[in-house]
N, C-alpha and C positions, 0 to 999 in steps of 0.2 A: 430454570427457564431453558427452553429448547432452542432459542434463537441466539445469534451471536450478539450478545449485549451484555453490559455490565458496568460496574464502577471500577475504576482503576486507581490503585494507590500511587500517587505521584511522589517524586523525590521531595526532600525536605524544602527546596526552593521553588517547587511546582514545575520544574523544567523537564525536558525529555531525558531519558535515559540513553546513553551512547550505545551505538550498535556498530555493526561492521559492514561497511559498504565500500564499493569502488564505482566511480562514475567515469564512463568513457564517452566522450562527445563525438557523435558521428559527424564526419566532415566530408560529406559527399559534395560534389561540385554544386556551387550555387547556394549552399546552405550557409546560414550565419549561426554562430554558437554563442552561448552564454556561459560563463563559468559558474560553479557552484556558489551559491549564496546561502548563508546560514542565518536565520532570524532567531534561533534560540540559544539559550545560554550554554547548554551542554549537548550540542549537536554531534552526531557521528563524524568521525574524521573521514574525509573522501579525498581520493586523488584523481587527477584528471589524465586521461589517456587519449592520444589521437586515433587510436585504433578502434573501429566499430566492433561490438561484440556479436559473434556469430551465434545464432539461436534458432530455436524451433518454437513457433508461436503457440502458446497455450490459450491466451484470451486475446481477442482483438475486437474492435468496435466499428465494423464496416457500414453499419446503418442504425437507424432508430430502434429496431426490434432487438439488436444485440445490447443496448443499454437498457431497454425495457425489462430485460431479463434480471437486472440488478434491482435491489430494493434498499431503501434507506432506513436505518434503525438508529434512533437517536436516544438521548437520555430522558426524553419525555416519557418513555415507558415506565420510568421510575420517579417521575415528578419533576424532571429538569425542564429547561426551556430551551435548550439548544435545537437548531433546525438545520437540515440539509436537503439538498436535491441532486439528482444525477441526470444529466442530459447528454445528447449526442451533439457533437461539435466537429467541424472540420479543422485539422490541424496540418498546416503545410500540405494541403491536398489529400490528406489520409483522415479517416474517421477516428474519433477519440471520445472518451467519456469525460466529461467536466463534472468534477465533484465540488460543489460549492455550498456555503452556508455560514452560519454564525455559531460560534462555540461560547457557551456560557457555563459558569460554575454555580450559578444561583440555584437554590433549592437542592443543594447537594448533587448537582449535575456535573457535567464535564466531559461529555463525548458525543460524536457524531460519526456515523459510519454508513458505508454502502457495501452491500454484500451480493455475491453472485447467487444464483440458485444452485442447489445440490446436483452435481453432475459428475458422475463416474468417469466421463471422458476427460476431465481435467487431469486425472492421475494417469490416464493411458497416454496422453500427450506429454506429461511431465516425467514419465518413467526414465530412470537413468540419469536424471539431471544432477549436476554438482552444485548448481546455483540456479537462482531465478533472476531474470532480467526484466526491468521495467523501463519502457520508453516514456518518460514523462517530464513535466515541468510544473513548478508550483509557485509558492509565494514566500519561500524562505522558511516555512515551518517544517517540522519534523512529523512525518506521518508513520503509521503503523501497518504492515502488511501482515494479515493473519490468515493461516492455513487451517482448514479443518481436514484432518488426515488420520490415518491409522485403521487398522482392520475393524475396529468397532465403530468407526465413523464418528467419534466423539472427541478424539484428541485434538488439541488446539495448539498452535505454535505461532509466535510472532517474531517480527524483526522490524527494526525501525529504519527509516531512510529519509534523507533530506534531498529532495530533487532541486536542480538549479531554479532560481527564482525568475520569473518573467517569461513571456513568450520567446521561444528561441528560434523563431522565424522558420518553423517547419522542421526543425532538427532537434527533437527532444532528446535529453542525455539518456543514454544506456546506464542504467544503475544495476549494478550486480550485487546480489544478496545470496552469499554463500549459504548452503543449507546449515552449516555450522553456526551461522549467526542467528538461527531461529531458536527461540527459547520455549520450552513447554509451559502452558498456562491453563488455568480452569476457565470457566465461562465468565468469571469476573476479571479475567486477564491477570490474575495473580499467579505468580511462579509456583510451579508444582514439579514433583518428581516425575519424569516420563515413564511411561509403561513400556516403551520401546523407542529406538532411534527413529527420527523422522525419515520416512521412506516417501519419496515424491510420487511413487506409483499409486499411493493411496490418498492423494489429494482429492477432496470431493467438493470443497467449496472454498472460495477466496473472498476475503473481506479486507477493506481499507478503512482505517480510523484515523481521526485527529482527536487528540486529548492532551494529557500532560499539561494542563493549566494554560494552554495556548489560546487564550480567549480573543474573541473578535471574529471578523469576517475572514473566510479562508477560501482558497481556490486551488485545486489540483487537477491537472489535465493529464490523463493516461491514455497512451495510444495502444499499448500492447503489454502483455506479460508473457515471457518466454522461458523455455527450458534451456539452460546453458549446460553443454556437455563437453 
């Protein structure tokens, strides 16, 4: 299958696999903040910093058309019943993408996703990054950021992250995902041996998944994805 979809093998207890993240809450004047809340059993360890992360924006959502460029791909393509949608919302006076839906493991399903269009400009903006940063808040669930990268345009890499739960009053946390935290996978998100190291200059598509047996209604708000150098 040529699209970013597949069935993921969960851990024995159906929970998320730990990843490597750092969360820095932006503390600009007038902002209120929320500490990281973890709703899964084996969520990634996160630390809180009061220093904002400097970054160069790779993806942002200034208006409806920026979200319209993303599409939802769910386990329904394989007989599952999960559903999701991606909508533009205002978050603290800034545009954001709201990824919502309901995850179910019925009929051998268990994933929902939203993916960007293929765009070589993503790699141009990400070139030289040591990590990717997300300004986002969620619902306590652990999500997966997937990169389509590599000279062939077919290499896939994933890293898990758990954003703070609940609306942070216009100050989404900056979540740092070091490039070293990304693992190579196939189109079913199963681990594989990489053909080469992850080079951010070759990123051509970005996807966000919810899976790992985290059934029920979900909500993730993403303001931006940035290159951290």
